[in-house]
Biopython code that builds the backbone (N, CA, C, O; Angstrom):
import numpy as np
from Bio.PDB.StructureBuilder import StructureBuilder

atoms = [
    (1, "UNK", "N", (4.581, -14.720, 64.010)),
    (1, "UNK", "CA", (4.831, -13.528, 63.388)),
    (1, "UNK", "C", (6.272, -12.937, 63.317)),
    (1, "UNK", "O", (7.102, -13.006, 64.223)),
    (2, "UNK", "N", (6.429, -12.387, 62.184)),
    (2, "UNK", "CA", (8.052, -11.863, 61.902)),
    (2, "UNK", "C", (7.795, -10.494, 61.746)),
    (2, "UNK", "O", (6.692, -10.083, 61.386)),
    (3, "UNK", "N", (8.973, -9.591, 62.057)),
    (3, "UNK", "CA", (9.232, -8.190, 62.229)),
    (3, "UNK", "C", (8.835, -7.520, 60.862)),
    (3, "UNK", "O", (8.953, -8.359, 59.969)),
    (4, "UNK", "N", (8.477, -6.501, 60.461)),
    (4, "UNK", "CA", (8.092, -5.800, 59.156)),
    (4, "UNK", "C", (9.616, -5.311, 58.762)),
    (4, "UNK", "O", (10.385, -4.786, 59.568)),
    (5, "UNK", "N", (9.873, -5.541, 57.571)),
    (5, "UNK", "CA", (10.936, -5.121, 56.951)),
    (5, "UNK", "C", (10.922, -4.615, 55.377)),
    (5, "UNK", "O", (10.296, -5.229, 54.513)),
    (6, "UNK", "N", (11.582, -3.585, 55.148)),
    (6, "UNK", "CA", (11.227, -3.132, 53.672)),
    (6, "UNK", "C", (12.140, -3.778, 52.452)),
    (6, "UNK", "O", (13.359, -3.859, 52.600)),
    (7, "UNK", "N", (11.580, -4.175, 51.399)),
    (7, "UNK", "CA", (12.387, -4.738, 50.379)),
    (7, "UNK", "C", (12.606, -3.490, 49.403)),
    (7, "UNK", "O", (11.636, -2.983, 48.839)),
    (8, "UNK", "N", (13.953, -2.990, 49.210)),
    (8, "UNK", "CA", (14.302, -2.097, 48.309)),
    (8, "UNK", "C", (14.638, -2.679, 46.764)),
    (8, "UNK", "O", (14.686, -1.947, 45.775)),
    (9, "UNK", "N", (14.849, -4.056, 46.744)),
    (9, "UNK", "CA", (15.158, -4.514, 45.471)),
    (9, "UNK", "C", (14.875, -6.052, 45.413)),
    (9, "UNK", "O", (14.990, -6.822, 46.366)),
    (10, "UNK", "N", (14.430, -6.420, 43.963)),
    (10, "UNK", "CA", (14.299, -8.107, 44.106)),
    (10, "UNK", "C", (13.083, -8.374, 44.703)),
    (10, "UNK", "O", (12.299, -7.470, 44.993)),
    (11, "UNK", "N", (12.844, -9.647, 44.929)),
    (11, "UNK", "CA", (11.712, -10.266, 45.042)),
    (11, "UNK", "C", (11.883, -10.905, 46.571)),
    (11, "UNK", "O", (12.981, -11.126, 47.083)),
    (12, "UNK", "N", (10.804, -11.122, 47.106)),
    (12, "UNK", "CA", (10.877, -11.941, 48.210)),
    (12, "UNK", "C", (11.418, -13.389, 48.360)),
    (12, "UNK", "O", (10.626, -14.102, 47.743)),
    (13, "UNK", "N", (12.256, -14.034, 48.816)),
    (13, "UNK", "CA", (12.452, -15.374, 49.010)),
    (13, "UNK", "C", (11.444, -16.150, 49.263)),
    (13, "UNK", "O", (11.003, -15.958, 50.395)),
    (14, "UNK", "N", (10.797, -17.101, 48.557)),
    (14, "UNK", "CA", (9.685, -17.919, 49.000)),
    (14, "UNK", "C", (8.304, -17.277, 48.683)),
    (14, "UNK", "O", (7.276, -17.848, 49.047)),
    (15, "UNK", "N", (8.272, -16.228, 48.086)),
    (15, "UNK", "CA", (7.005, -15.381, 47.914)),
    (15, "UNK", "C", (6.071, -16.060, 46.680)),
    (15, "UNK", "O", (6.583, -16.466, 45.637)),
    (16, "UNK", "N", (5.052, -16.102, 46.876)),
    (16, "UNK", "CA", (4.140, -16.772, 45.767)),
    (16, "UNK", "C", (4.420, -16.189, 44.380)),
    (16, "UNK", "O", (4.339, -16.987, 43.445)),
    (17, "UNK", "N", (4.668, -15.190, 44.162)),
    (17, "UNK", "CA", (4.759, -14.316, 43.066)),
    (17, "UNK", "C", (6.328, -14.259, 42.268)),
    (17, "UNK", "O", (6.542, -13.993, 41.085)),
    (18, "UNK", "N", (7.320, -14.605, 43.347)),
    (18, "UNK", "CA", (8.692, -14.636, 42.964)),
    (18, "UNK", "C", (9.151, -15.268, 41.954)),
    (18, "UNK", "O", (9.988, -14.736, 41.226)),
    (19, "UNK", "N", (8.613, -16.715, 41.693)),
    (19, "UNK", "CA", (9.030, -17.395, 40.372)),
    (19, "UNK", "C", (8.461, -16.814, 39.381)),
    (19, "UNK", "O", (9.150, -16.796, 38.361)),
    (20, "UNK", "N", (7.286, -16.253, 39.301)),
    (20, "UNK", "CA", (6.563, -15.588, 38.283)),
    (20, "UNK", "C", (7.328, -14.235, 37.797)),
    (20, "UNK", "O", (7.633, -14.082, 36.614)),
    (21, "UNK", "N", (7.598, -13.325, 38.737)),
    (21, "UNK", "CA", (8.043, -12.295, 38.693)),
    (21, "UNK", "C", (9.621, -12.293, 38.000)),
    (21, "UNK", "O", (9.961, -11.559, 37.073)),
    (22, "UNK", "N", (10.376, -13.167, 38.596)),
    (22, "UNK", "CA", (11.511, -13.630, 37.954)),
    (22, "UNK", "C", (11.553, -14.167, 36.684)),
    (22, "UNK", "O", (12.303, -13.629, 35.870)),
    (23, "UNK", "N", (10.984, -14.993, 36.399)),
    (23, "UNK", "CA", (10.573, -15.385, 34.883)),
    (23, "UNK", "C", (10.401, -14.442, 34.001)),
    (23, "UNK", "O", (11.025, -14.553, 32.945)),
    (24, "UNK", "N", (9.607, -13.395, 34.181)),
    (24, "UNK", "CA", (9.400, -12.166, 33.397)),
    (24, "UNK", "C", (10.348, -11.411, 33.312)),
    (24, "UNK", "O", (10.584, -10.843, 32.246)),
    (25, "UNK", "N", (11.252, -11.191, 34.610)),
    (25, "UNK", "CA", (12.496, -10.501, 34.309)),
    (25, "UNK", "C", (13.720, -11.009, 33.389)),
    (25, "UNK", "O", (14.404, -10.375, 32.586)),
    (26, "UNK", "N", (13.769, -12.425, 33.793)),
    (26, "UNK", "CA", (14.626, -13.023, 32.672)),
    (26, "UNK", "C", (14.477, -13.519, 31.502)),
    (26, "UNK", "O", (15.357, -14.084, 30.852)),
    (27, "UNK", "N", (13.204, -13.306, 31.134)),
    (27, "UNK", "CA", (13.092, -13.738, 29.785)),
    (27, "UNK", "C", (13.711, -13.129, 28.532)),
    (27, "UNK", "O", (13.764, -13.666, 27.425)),
    (28, "UNK", "N", (14.163, -11.948, 28.867)),
    (28, "UNK", "CA", (15.060, -11.151, 27.764)),
    (28, "UNK", "C", (16.394, -12.095, 27.644)),
    (28, "UNK", "O", (16.839, -12.458, 26.555)),
    (29, "UNK", "N", (16.904, -12.404, 28.757)),
    (29, "UNK", "CA", (18.166, -13.568, 28.355)),
    (29, "UNK", "C", (17.660, -14.685, 27.530)),
    (29, "UNK", "O", (18.379, -15.053, 26.600)),
    (30, "UNK", "N", (16.496, -15.298, 27.737)),
    (30, "UNK", "CA", (16.078, -16.552, 26.985)),
    (30, "UNK", "C", (15.905, -16.327, 25.556)),
    (30, "UNK", "O", (16.165, -17.082, 24.620)),
    (31, "UNK", "N", (15.394, -15.092, 25.560)),
    (31, "UNK", "CA", (14.770, -14.869, 24.084)),
    (31, "UNK", "C", (16.081, -14.416, 23.416)),
    (31, "UNK", "O", (16.132, -14.521, 22.190)),
    (32, "UNK", "N", (17.013, -13.987, 23.992)),
    (32, "UNK", "CA", (18.544, -13.597, 23.663)),
    (32, "UNK", "C", (19.160, -15.077, 23.064)),
    (32, "UNK", "O", (19.337, -15.305, 21.867)),
    (33, "UNK", "N", (19.337, -15.670, 23.762)),
    (33, "UNK", "CA", (20.005, -17.318, 23.430)),
    (33, "UNK", "C", (19.165, -17.928, 22.577)),
    (33, "UNK", "O", (19.719, -18.687, 21.782)),
    (34, "UNK", "N", (17.921, -17.822, 22.493)),
    (34, "UNK", "CA", (17.018, -18.956, 21.938)),
    (34, "UNK", "C", (16.499, -18.391, 20.589)),
    (34, "UNK", "O", (15.607, -18.979, 19.977)),
    (35, "UNK", "N", (17.163, -17.043, 20.051)),
    (35, "UNK", "CA", (16.932, -16.497, 18.598)),
    (35, "UNK", "C", (17.187, -17.678, 17.482)),
    (35, "UNK", "O", (18.271, -18.242, 17.335)),
    (36, "UNK", "N", (15.930, -17.970, 16.678)),
    (36, "UNK", "CA", (16.183, -18.802, 15.724)),
    (36, "UNK", "C", (17.588, -18.421, 14.803)),
    (36, "UNK", "O", (18.217, -19.289, 14.198)),
    (37, "UNK", "N", (17.907, -17.184, 14.806)),
    (37, "UNK", "CA", (19.212, -16.561, 13.994)),
    (37, "UNK", "C", (20.311, -16.936, 14.158)),
    (37, "UNK", "O", (21.094, -17.077, 13.219)),
    (38, "UNK", "N", (20.666, -17.225, 15.617)),
    (38, "UNK", "CA", (21.759, -17.708, 16.345)),
    (38, "UNK", "C", (22.158, -19.157, 16.043)),
    (38, "UNK", "O", (23.359, -19.427, 16.032)),
    (39, "UNK", "N", (21.342, -20.014, 15.823)),
    (39, "UNK", "CA", (21.599, -21.285, 15.471)),
    (39, "UNK", "C", (22.849, -21.912, 16.622)),
    (39, "UNK", "O", (23.693, -22.760, 16.335)),
    (40, "UNK", "N", (22.714, -21.358, 17.714)),
    (40, "UNK", "CA", (23.824, -21.970, 18.530)),
    (40, "UNK", "C", (22.982, -22.931, 19.568)),
    (40, "UNK", "O", (22.051, -22.438, 20.204)),
    (41, "UNK", "N", (23.296, -24.158, 19.702)),
    (41, "UNK", "CA", (22.671, -25.218, 20.544)),
    (41, "UNK", "C", (22.541, -26.372, 20.090)),
    (41, "UNK", "O", (22.849, -26.632, 18.927)),
    (42, "UNK", "N", (22.188, -27.031, 20.705)),
    (42, "UNK", "CA", (21.983, -28.712, 20.185)),
    (42, "UNK", "C", (20.637, -28.883, 19.632)),
    (42, "UNK", "O", (19.689, -28.172, 19.965)),
    (43, "UNK", "N", (20.561, -29.968, 18.664)),
    (43, "UNK", "CA", (19.400, -30.396, 18.203)),
    (43, "UNK", "C", (18.859, -31.467, 18.876)),
    (43, "UNK", "O", (19.440, -32.552, 18.869)),
    (44, "UNK", "N", (17.493, -31.246, 19.640)),
    (44, "UNK", "CA", (16.713, -32.446, 19.889)),
    (44, "UNK", "C", (15.780, -32.380, 19.496)),
    (44, "UNK", "O", (14.924, -31.562, 19.835)),
    (45, "UNK", "N", (15.644, -33.501, 18.395)),
    (45, "UNK", "CA", (14.716, -33.704, 17.524)),
    (45, "UNK", "C", (14.861, -32.841, 16.276)),
    (45, "UNK", "O", (15.903, -32.826, 15.620)),
    (46, "UNK", "N", (13.797, -32.134, 15.974)),
    (46, "UNK", "CA", (13.784, -31.145, 15.074)),
    (46, "UNK", "C", (13.960, -29.682, 15.464)),
    (46, "UNK", "O", (13.849, -28.789, 14.624)),
    (47, "UNK", "N", (14.282, -29.403, 16.971)),
    (47, "UNK", "CA", (14.313, -28.296, 17.550)),
    (47, "UNK", "C", (15.956, -27.964, 18.100)),
    (47, "UNK", "O", (16.617, -28.689, 18.843)),
    (48, "UNK", "N", (16.297, -26.899, 17.609)),
    (48, "UNK", "CA", (17.549, -26.451, 18.129)),
    (48, "UNK", "C", (17.293, -25.712, 19.350)),
    (48, "UNK", "O", (16.430, -24.833, 19.374)),
    (49, "UNK", "N", (18.072, -26.050, 20.481)),
    (49, "UNK", "CA", (18.048, -25.379, 21.900)),
    (49, "UNK", "C", (19.197, -25.169, 22.190)),
    (49, "UNK", "O", (20.093, -25.921, 21.807)),
    (50, "UNK", "N", (19.422, -24.088, 22.935)),
    (50, "UNK", "CA", (20.648, -23.833, 23.355)),
    (50, "UNK", "C", (20.612, -23.426, 25.084)),
    (50, "UNK", "O", (21.653, -23.142, 25.677)),
    (51, "UNK", "N", (19.310, -23.446, 25.745)),
    (51, "UNK", "CA", (19.094, -22.652, 26.847)),
    (51, "UNK", "C", (17.990, -23.493, 27.801)),
    (51, "UNK", "O", (16.889, -23.537, 27.251)),
    (52, "UNK", "N", (18.023, -23.995, 28.770)),
    (52, "UNK", "CA", (17.005, -24.573, 29.788)),
    (52, "UNK", "C", (17.156, -23.621, 30.850)),
    (52, "UNK", "O", (18.191, -22.955, 30.867)),
    (53, "UNK", "N", (16.335, -23.459, 31.689)),
    (53, "UNK", "CA", (16.115, -22.788, 32.884)),
    (53, "UNK", "C", (15.079, -23.344, 33.801)),
    (53, "UNK", "O", (14.007, -23.707, 33.317)),
    (54, "UNK", "N", (15.335, -23.457, 35.264)),
    (54, "UNK", "CA", (14.600, -23.895, 36.285)),
    (54, "UNK", "C", (14.429, -22.872, 37.274)),
    (54, "UNK", "O", (15.544, -22.773, 37.787)),
    (55, "UNK", "N", (13.887, -22.298, 37.664)),
    (55, "UNK", "CA", (14.067, -21.048, 38.619)),
    (55, "UNK", "C", (15.272, -20.607, 38.428)),
    (55, "UNK", "O", (15.623, -20.685, 37.250)),
    (56, "UNK", "N", (16.175, -20.095, 39.274)),
    (56, "UNK", "CA", (17.403, -19.280, 39.035)),
    (56, "UNK", "C", (18.431, -20.146, 38.444)),
    (56, "UNK", "O", (19.580, -19.731, 38.292)),
    (57, "UNK", "N", (17.996, -21.583, 38.031)),
    (57, "UNK", "CA", (19.257, -22.174, 37.370)),
    (57, "UNK", "C", (19.332, -22.136, 35.762)),
    (57, "UNK", "O", (18.249, -22.175, 35.178)),
    (58, "UNK", "N", (20.445, -22.066, 35.032)),
    (58, "UNK", "CA", (20.491, -21.974, 33.849)),
    (58, "UNK", "C", (21.234, -23.096, 33.203)),
    (58, "UNK", "O", (22.348, -23.180, 33.721)),
    (59, "UNK", "N", (21.031, -24.073, 32.185)),
    (59, "UNK", "CA", (21.630, -24.886, 31.622)),
    (59, "UNK", "C", (22.009, -24.342, 30.133)),
    (59, "UNK", "O", (21.068, -23.810, 29.543)),
    (60, "UNK", "N", (22.863, -24.382, 29.659)),
    (60, "UNK", "CA", (23.434, -24.150, 28.117)),
    (60, "UNK", "C", (24.002, -25.276, 27.593)),
    (60, "UNK", "O", (24.986, -25.842, 28.068)),
    (61, "UNK", "N", (23.432, -25.586, 26.681)),
    (61, "UNK", "CA", (23.641, -26.580, 25.718)),
    (61, "UNK", "C", (24.360, -26.352, 24.380)),
    (61, "UNK", "O", (23.662, -25.645, 23.653)),
    (62, "UNK", "N", (25.348, -26.657, 23.897)),
    (62, "UNK", "CA", (26.166, -26.538, 22.803)),
    (62, "UNK", "C", (26.813, -27.809, 22.206)),
    (62, "UNK", "O", (26.991, -28.941, 22.655)),
    (63, "UNK", "N", (27.059, -27.293, 21.194)),
    (63, "UNK", "CA", (27.538, -28.826, 20.301)),
    (63, "UNK", "C", (29.235, -28.748, 20.303)),
    (63, "UNK", "O", (30.003, -29.694, 20.127)),
    (64, "UNK", "N", (29.557, -27.429, 20.538)),
    (64, "UNK", "CA", (31.459, -27.546, 20.728)),
    (64, "UNK", "C", (31.721, -26.573, 21.760)),
    (64, "UNK", "O", (30.842, -25.856, 22.237)),
    (65, "UNK", "N", (33.013, -26.548, 22.125)),
    (65, "UNK", "CA", (33.605, -25.460, 22.971)),
    (65, "UNK", "C", (33.213, -24.251, 22.661)),
    (65, "UNK", "O", (32.618, -23.544, 23.475)),
    (66, "UNK", "N", (33.535, -23.816, 21.289)),
    (66, "UNK", "CA", (33.527, -22.571, 20.683)),
    (66, "UNK", "C", (31.854, -22.024, 21.002)),
    (66, "UNK", "O", (31.538, -21.065, 21.707)),
    (67, "UNK", "N", (31.135, -22.751, 20.414)),
    (67, "UNK", "CA", (29.431, -22.473, 20.715)),
    (67, "UNK", "C", (29.202, -22.153, 22.289)),
    (67, "UNK", "O", (28.620, -21.146, 22.693)),
    (68, "UNK", "N", (29.696, -23.068, 23.033)),
    (68, "UNK", "CA", (29.475, -22.911, 24.298)),
    (68, "UNK", "C", (30.039, -21.574, 24.742)),
    (68, "UNK", "O", (29.434, -20.873, 25.553)),
    (69, "UNK", "N", (31.184, -21.230, 24.215)),
    (69, "UNK", "CA", (31.721, -19.967, 24.601)),
    (69, "UNK", "C", (30.930, -18.671, 24.077)),
    (69, "UNK", "O", (30.751, -17.675, 24.777)),
    (70, "UNK", "N", (30.518, -18.800, 22.866)),
    (70, "UNK", "CA", (29.408, -17.874, 22.294)),
    (70, "UNK", "C", (28.146, -17.657, 23.183)),
    (70, "UNK", "O", (27.705, -16.522, 23.366)),
    (71, "UNK", "N", (27.581, -18.745, 23.723)),
    (71, "UNK", "CA", (26.335, -18.660, 24.554)),
    (71, "UNK", "C", (26.798, -18.065, 25.892)),
    (71, "UNK", "O", (26.072, -17.228, 26.428)),
    (72, "UNK", "N", (27.803, -18.385, 26.399)),
    (72, "UNK", "CA", (28.291, -17.865, 27.405)),
    (72, "UNK", "C", (28.419, -16.345, 27.389)),
    (72, "UNK", "O", (27.984, -15.594, 28.262)),
    (73, "UNK", "N", (29.102, -15.973, 26.231)),
    (73, "UNK", "CA", (29.576, -14.481, 26.024)),
    (73, "UNK", "C", (28.128, -13.596, 25.892)),
    (73, "UNK", "O", (28.071, -12.431, 26.287)),
    (74, "UNK", "N", (26.885, -14.346, 25.245)),
    (74, "UNK", "CA", (25.562, -13.856, 25.267)),
    (74, "UNK", "C", (25.134, -13.529, 26.424)),
    (74, "UNK", "O", (24.757, -12.410, 26.771)),
    (75, "UNK", "N", (25.184, -14.594, 27.120)),
    (75, "UNK", "CA", (24.554, -14.563, 28.662)),
    (75, "UNK", "C", (25.362, -13.622, 29.626)),
    (75, "UNK", "O", (24.706, -13.007, 30.467)),
    (76, "UNK", "N", (26.756, -13.447, 29.583)),
    (76, "UNK", "CA", (27.462, -12.443, 30.188)),
    (76, "UNK", "C", (26.897, -11.083, 29.882)),
    (76, "UNK", "O", (26.499, -10.310, 30.754)),
    (77, "UNK", "N", (26.888, -10.843, 28.622)),
    (77, "UNK", "CA", (26.306, -9.456, 27.995)),
    (77, "UNK", "C", (25.086, -8.963, 28.440)),
    (77, "UNK", "O", (24.937, -7.815, 28.858)),
    (78, "UNK", "N", (23.983, -10.014, 28.341)),
    (78, "UNK", "CA", (22.675, -9.757, 28.730)),
    (78, "UNK", "C", (22.583, -9.648, 30.239)),
    (78, "UNK", "O", (21.868, -8.757, 30.700)),
    (79, "UNK", "N", (23.202, -10.425, 31.014)),
    (79, "UNK", "CA", (23.412, -10.527, 32.598)),
    (79, "UNK", "C", (23.877, -9.171, 33.013)),
    (79, "UNK", "O", (23.213, -8.475, 33.780)),
    (80, "UNK", "N", (25.006, -8.800, 32.512)),
    (80, "UNK", "CA", (25.840, -7.533, 33.039)),
    (80, "UNK", "C", (24.823, -6.249, 32.691)),
    (80, "UNK", "O", (24.926, -5.297, 33.465)),
    (81, "UNK", "N", (23.826, -6.125, 31.576)),
    (81, "UNK", "CA", (22.996, -5.258, 31.272)),
    (81, "UNK", "C", (21.828, -5.259, 32.323)),
    (81, "UNK", "O", (21.221, -4.267, 32.726)),
    (82, "UNK", "N", (21.622, -6.647, 32.708)),
    (82, "UNK", "CA", (20.337, -6.445, 33.687)),
    (82, "UNK", "C", (20.798, -6.397, 35.264)),
    (82, "UNK", "O", (20.044, -6.569, 36.222)),
    (83, "UNK", "N", (22.351, -6.095, 35.322)),
    (83, "UNK", "CA", (23.032, -5.891, 36.460)),
    (83, "UNK", "C", (23.200, -7.030, 37.553)),
    (83, "UNK", "O", (23.342, -6.905, 38.769)),
    (84, "UNK", "N", (23.135, -8.353, 36.654)),
    (84, "UNK", "CA", (23.195, -9.423, 37.297)),
    (84, "UNK", "C", (24.454, -10.514, 37.183)),
    (84, "UNK", "O", (25.155, -10.260, 36.204)),
    (85, "UNK", "N", (24.778, -11.340, 37.734)),
    (85, "UNK", "CA", (26.080, -12.022, 37.438)),
    (85, "UNK", "C", (26.072, -13.670, 37.831)),
    (85, "UNK", "O", (25.330, -14.200, 38.659)),
    (86, "UNK", "N", (26.869, -14.179, 37.194)),
    (86, "UNK", "CA", (27.003, -15.570, 37.440)),
    (86, "UNK", "C", (27.885, -15.894, 38.756)),
    (86, "UNK", "O", (28.936, -15.351, 39.099)),
    (87, "UNK", "N", (27.262, -16.792, 39.314)),
    (87, "UNK", "CA", (28.210, -17.169, 40.783)),
    (87, "UNK", "C", (29.010, -18.071, 40.323)),
    (87, "UNK", "O", (28.548, -19.119, 39.874)),
    (88, "UNK", "N", (30.362, -17.827, 40.352)),
    (88, "UNK", "CA", (31.260, -18.603, 39.486)),
    (88, "UNK", "C", (31.571, -20.062, 40.398)),
    (88, "UNK", "O", (31.952, -21.114, 39.886)),
    (89, "UNK", "N", (31.320, -19.854, 41.810)),
    (89, "UNK", "CA", (31.349, -21.070, 42.861)),
    (89, "UNK", "C", (30.531, -22.140, 42.267)),
    (89, "UNK", "O", (30.865, -23.322, 42.356)),
    (90, "UNK", "N", (29.227, -21.660, 41.525)),
    (90, "UNK", "CA", (28.312, -22.602, 41.285)),
    (90, "UNK", "C", (28.314, -23.155, 39.870)),
    (90, "UNK", "O", (27.465, -23.940, 39.449)),
    (91, "UNK", "N", (29.299, -22.700, 39.197)),
    (91, "UNK", "CA", (29.138, -23.017, 37.977)),
    (91, "UNK", "C", (29.856, -24.254, 37.624)),
    (91, "UNK", "O", (30.914, -24.528, 38.191)),
    (92, "UNK", "N", (29.295, -25.092, 36.635)),
    (92, "UNK", "CA", (29.789, -26.245, 36.286)),
    (92, "UNK", "C", (29.677, -26.702, 34.855)),
    (92, "UNK", "O", (28.647, -26.608, 34.187)),
    (93, "UNK", "N", (30.822, -27.205, 34.439)),
    (93, "UNK", "CA", (30.533, -27.224, 33.044)),
    (93, "UNK", "C", (30.902, -28.988, 32.852)),
    (93, "UNK", "O", (31.751, -29.638, 33.461)),
    (94, "UNK", "N", (30.049, -29.397, 31.912)),
    (94, "UNK", "CA", (30.286, -31.043, 31.737)),
    (94, "UNK", "C", (30.219, -30.930, 29.991)),
    (94, "UNK", "O", (29.678, -30.080, 29.283)),
    (95, "UNK", "N", (30.879, -31.959, 29.692)),
    (95, "UNK", "CA", (31.559, -32.315, 28.448)),
    (95, "UNK", "C", (31.027, -33.973, 28.183)),
    (95, "UNK", "O", (31.419, -34.913, 28.873)),
    (96, "UNK", "N", (30.047, -34.097, 27.024)),
    (96, "UNK", "CA", (29.653, -35.256, 26.771)),
    (96, "UNK", "C", (30.080, -35.555, 25.109)),
    (96, "UNK", "O", (29.884, -34.679, 24.266)),
    (97, "UNK", "N", (30.570, -36.640, 24.817)),
    (97, "UNK", "CA", (30.908, -36.882, 23.397)),
    (97, "UNK", "C", (30.083, -37.915, 22.869)),
    (97, "UNK", "O", (30.034, -39.005, 23.439)),
    (98, "UNK", "N", (29.399, -37.667, 21.789)),
    (98, "UNK", "CA", (28.495, -38.972, 21.170)),
    (98, "UNK", "C", (29.297, -39.234, 20.074)),
    (98, "UNK", "O", (30.077, -38.319, 19.812)),
    (99, "UNK", "N", (29.348, -40.285, 19.292)),
    (99, "UNK", "CA", (29.750, -40.912, 18.156)),
    (99, "UNK", "C", (28.489, -41.158, 17.328)),
    (99, "UNK", "O", (28.568, -41.720, 16.235)),
]
sb = StructureBuilder()
sb.init_structure("model")
sb.init_model(0)
sb.init_chain("A")
sb.init_seg("    ")
for serial, (resi, resn, name, xyz) in enumerate(atoms, 1):
    if name == "N":
        sb.init_residue(resn, " ", resi, " ")
    sb.init_atom(name, np.array(xyz, "f"), 0.0, 1.0, " ", f" {name:<3s}", serial, name[0])
structure = sb.get_structure()
């Protein structure tokens, strides 16, 4: 048994509903990046996608550095609006070149 404590913001770490509630909350970010009108992302088959998410991890896919910067700017704008930020210590940028 643990002591009672009050949550004033966010969801409980490890709570059963936490992943679902976070998904609902962050859906606006995915919708902003995934809009068909932006056409920023990489083609996988016939689908152009620029974002993948798992829990609180975000992967941005872009065909160029400029496109990646555009996706990053979109995410920064939306996350700032949602009063969230990217932890720069956990940021990784990988480049792959295909011929």
